[in-house]
C-alpha positions in Angstrom: 110.8 73.0 99.0 108.7 69.9 99.4 106.5 68.1 96.8 102.8 68.4 96.7 102.0 65.0 98.2 104.4 65.7 101.1 102.9 69.2 101.6 99.4 67.8 101.7 100.3 65.4 104.5 101.5 68.3 106.7 102.9 71.7 106.5 103.3 74.9 108.5 100.0 76.8 108.6 100.1 79.6 106.0 102.9 78.0 104.1 103.1 78.4 100.3 104.2 75.3 98.3 107.0 76.0 95.9 108.9 72.9 95.0 112.6 73.4 94.4 112.4 72.7 90.6 109.6 75.2 90.2 111.5 77.8 92.2 114.6 77.4 90.0 112.5 77.7 86.8 110.3 80.6 87.8 111.9 82.6 90.7 110.8 86.0 89.5 107.2 85.0 89.0 106.7 83.0 92.2 108.4 85.5 94.6 107.8 88.8 92.9 108.2 91.7 95.3 109.5 89.5 98.2 113.2 90.4 98.2 112.9 92.4 101.4 110.7 89.9 103.2 111.9 87.1 105.5 111.3 83.8 103.7 111.3 80.6 105.8 112.4 77.7 103.7 111.9 74.1 104.9 112.0 70.5 103.7 111.3 67.3 105.5 114.4 67.1 107.6 116.1 70.5 107.1 119.2 69.1 105.4 118.0 68.0 102.0 116.2 70.6 99.8 115.8 73.4 102.4 119.5 74.4 102.5 119.7 74.2 98.7 116.6 76.3 98.2 117.9 78.8 100.8 121.3 79.1 99.1 119.6 79.5 95.7 117.4 82.4 97.0 120.2 84.1 98.8 122.3 84.0 95.6 119.4 85.5 93.7 119.2 88.5 96.0 116.8 87.2 98.6 119.1 88.0 101.6 116.4 87.2 104.2 115.7 83.7 103.1 116.5 81.3 105.9 116.4 77.5 106.3 114.4 75.9 109.1 117.2 73.6 110.2 115.1 70.8 111.7 112.6 70.9 108.8 108.9 70.0 109.2 109.9 66.9 111.2 111.6 69.1 113.9 108.7 71.7 113.7 106.1 69.0 114.3 108.3 67.2 116.9 108.5 70.5 118.9 104.7 70.6 119.1 104.2 73.6 116.8 101.0 73.7 114.7 100.6 71.6 111.6 98.2 72.0 108.7 97.0 69.3 106.3 95.6 69.4 102.8 
């Protein structure tokens, strides 16, 4: 749910960048075939775009979309791996 410049600074390894505006505009195209998958949504702090994106996906039938409540800040602060670029 973050923007490209934020994603390039740090993200969870293997994450796919889909900003919230793009998700809203193109949900079928960007997540085709993923309704049964667990989708981890995160933003910077876990309280801004992450919950909004999670709610949007849940309402669109992606019942396994969940928000990473501490966001990337909490992930990094806990010492989990971070990717850049």
